DRENDOZA-955248 format. One record per residue: x, y, z of N, C-alpha, C in turn; residue in one letter. Coordinates in steps of 0.2 Angstrom, whole numbers, plus 5000, padded with zeros to 4 digits. Layout:
% DRENDOZA-955248
   n_east   n_north   n_up   ca_east   ca_north   ca_up   c_east   c_north   c_up   r
        X         Y      Z         X          Y       Z        X         Y      Z   A
...
This chain:
% DRENDOZA-955248
   n_east   n_north   n_up   ca_east   ca_north   ca_up   c_east   c_north   c_up   r
     4866      5556   4945      4870       5549    4944     4873      5549   4951   X
     4875      5554   4956      4876       5554    4962     4871      5553   4965   X
     4865      5554   4964      4859       5555    4968     4859      5549   4967   X
     4858      5545   4962      4855       5538    4961     4860      5534   4965   X
     4865      5535   4965      4869       5530    4971     4869      5532   4976   X
     4866      5536   4978      4866       5538    4985     4859      5534   4988   X
     4854      5535   4984      4849       5529    4985     4849      5522   4986   X
     4853      5520   4980      4856       5513    4982     4859      5512   4986   X
     4864      5515   4989      4866       5514    4995     4864      5513   5002   X
     4858      5519   5002      4854       5519    5007     4848      5513   5006   X
     4847      5511   5001      4842       5505    5001     4845      5498   5003   X
     4853      5498   5002      4856       5492    5004     4858      5492   5011   X
     4860      5498   5013      4859       5499    5022     4855      5499   5025   X
     4848      5499   5024      4841       5499    5026     4842      5493   5025   X
     4843      5487   5020      4840       5482    5020     4846      5477   5024   X
     4853      5479   5024      4856       5475    5028     4855      5475   5036   X
     4855      5482   5039      4852       5484    5045     4846      5481   5047   X
     4841      5480   5042      4834       5475    5046     4838      5467   5046   X
     4842      5466   5042      4842       5457    5044     4848      5458   5049   X
     4853      5462   5051      4857       5462    5056     4851      5463   5063   X
     4847      5466   5064      4844       5468    5067     4839      5463   5070   X
     4837      5459   5065      4832       5452    5067     4836      5446   5068   X
     4844      5447   5065      4848       5441    5069     4849      5442   5077   X
     4851      5449   5079      4852       5452    5085     4846      5449   5088   X
     4840      5450   5088      4834       5449    5089     4833      5443   5091   X
     4834      5438   5087      4833       5430    5087     4839      5427   5092   X
     4844      5430   5092      4850       5427    5097     4847      5430   5103   X
     4845      5435   5104      4840       5437    5111     4836      5432   5114   X
     4831      5431   5109      4826       5427    5112     4829      5419   5113   X
     4833      5419   5110      4835       5411    5111     4839      5410   5119   X
     4842      5417   5119      4846       5418    5127     4840      5418   5131   X
     4836      5422   5130      4830       5422    5135     4828      5416   5138   X
     4826      5413   5132      4822       5405    5133     4826      5401   5137   X
     4834      5401   5134      4838       5397    5139     4838      5398   5145   X
     4840      5403   5149      4838       5405    5154     4832      5405   5159   X
     4825      5406   5155      4820       5404    5157     4819      5395   5158   X
     4822      5392   5153      4821       5385    5154     4827      5384   5162   X
     4831      5387   5162      4837       5384    5168     4833      5386   5175   X
     4830      5393   5174      4827       5395    5180     4821      5391   5182   X
     4816      5388   5177      4810       5384    5179     4813      5376   5182   X
     4819      5375   5179      4822       5367    5181     4823      5367   5187   X
     4827      5372   5191      4830       5375    5195     4823      5374   5202   X
     4819      5379   5200      4813       5378    5203     4810      5372   5205   X
     4810      5370   5199      4806       5360    5199     4810      5357   5203   X
     4817      5357   5203      4820       5354    5206     4821      5355   5214   X
     4821      5360   5216      4820       5364    5223     4813      5361   5225   X
     4808      5360   5222      4801       5361    5225     4802      5351   5226   X
     4803      5348   5221      4805       5341    5223     4810      5337   5228   X
     4813      5342   5230      4819       5341    5233     4815      5342   5242   X
     4811      5348   5242      4808       5349    5247     4801      5344   5249   X
     4798      5343   5244      4795       5337    5244     4796      5330   5248   X
     4801      5328   5243      4806       5322    5246     4809      5322   5253   X
     4812      5327   5257      4814       5331    5263     4806      5328   5267   X
     4802      5332   5266      4795       5333    5268     4791      5325   5270   X
     4793      5320   5263      4790       5315    5264     4794      5307   5269   X
     4802      5311   5271      4805       5307    5273     4805      5310   5281   X
     4803      5313   5283      4804       5317    5290     4795      5313   5293   X
     4792      5314   5286      4785       5311    5288     4785      5302   5290   X
     4789      5299   5286      4790       5294    5287     4793      5291   5293   X
     4798      5294   5293      4803       5294    5299     4797      5295   5307   X
     4792      5298   5307      4788       5299    5312     4782      5296   5314   X
     4781      5292   5307      4774       5288    5308     4773      5283   5311   X
     4774      5282   5318      4773       5276    5320     4779      5270   5322   X
     4778      5265   5325      4782       5262    5326     4784      5258   5319   X
     4791      5255   5320      4794       5251    5312     4789      5245   5312   X
     4787      5243   5318      4782       5237    5314     4776      5239   5311   X
     4771      5246   5312      4767       5248    5309     4769      5251   5301   X
     4775      5254   5302      4778       5255    5295     4779      5250   5293   X
     4782      5246   5292      4782       5238    5289     4774      5236   5286   X
     4772      5235   5290      4764       5234    5287     4762      5236   5282   X
     4763      5244   5284      4759       5248    5279     4764      5248   5271   X
     4769      5248   5273      4774       5249    5265     4774      5240   5264   X
     4772      5235   5266      4773       5228    5263     4769      5228   5255   X
     4764      5232   5256      4760       5232    5249     4764      5236   5243   X
     4767      5240   5245      4769       5245    5240     4776      5241   5236   X
     4778      5236   5238      4784       5233    5236     4782      5226   5229   X
């Protein structure tokens, strides 16, 4: 009888361990996914900022104000 009780307790412990392990693995996966999304968003933001700064710098040095107005007139 004692042997049967030990087998039942062992089986319940194994199932509980599997459930807890799966739950912890899923939580860690979500955390890693969030960190990756935040990092990608930050890299994208930095790339867009540099692109905008470059465009502003190029626009300021792109000829006389009259030439810039003529080029930009159709964009409005």
